[in-house]
C-alpha positions, 0 to 999 in steps of 0.5 A, a space after each residue: 500500500 502506498 501511503 501519504 498524509 493529507 488534510 480533510 477539506 470536505 466530507 460528503 456521504 462515505 467520501 472525503 475530499 483531502 489535500 496533500 502537499 506535493 513532495 519532490 525526491 529532491 527534498 531529501 537529497 543533500 545536493 539539492 541546493 546546487 542541482 538544477 532539478 532541485 531548483 526547478 522542484 522548488 519553483 513548482 513543488 509547493 502545490 497542493 493536490 485535491 483527491 476524493 477518497 473513501 472515508 472509512 474512519 469517519 474523518 471530519 473536516 480539518 482532520 489530518 489523515 493517512 491515505 493509501 492506495 493499493 500498489 498493484 492498482 496504481 501500477 495497472 492504472 499507470 500501465 493503462 494511462 501511459 504505456 498502452 497508448 505508446 505501444 498502440 502508437 508505435 505498433 500502428 505506426 509500424 503497421 502503417 509503414 508496412 502497409 505503405 510498402 505493400 501498397 507501393 505508396 511512395 510517401 510511407 512516412 505520411 501513412 506511418 504518421 496517420 496510422 500512429 495517430 489512429 492507434 493513439 486515438 484508439 488506445 485513448 478511446 479504449 482506456 476511457 471506456 475501460 476506466 469510465 466506471 473505475 471511480 466506483 470500484 474500491 480497488 482503484 480508489 484511495 482510502 483513508 487508512 487512519 486519522 492522525 493528530 498533529 504529531 502524526 500519531 494514530 488516533 483511529 484505524 480502519 478494520 
């Protein structure tokens, strides 16, 4: 389970809206003062992310909580959103190249580009269709694991 601390900003039914502070890996690095990546992360790193999570511990607005999501669900989601469209784009582009050669089309690059874009569009359509009902699936939804007090000590835990 991947965990993060957050603060509850709104509650509705069995869900809560929480805000997390974005962190950079550069925060823990000793070289971050002289590193270009560390400087860039300081410019863009102080943003808050707002998430809708399942509220199993009946947390209230203002509570500091520990939220989590299953690692396998995160990996599956990442594969669907990032890797699958790239695979479709490249495979359809290669298919366009092969078809252009078979049909003796002189401008095979244009056919490769058009097929690649078609593959990308098809993958995005398929991912959208596949993920349209995942919001209601608990496996892919972040959940509040427990409430924390100001010193991040556990107050209540889910069962």
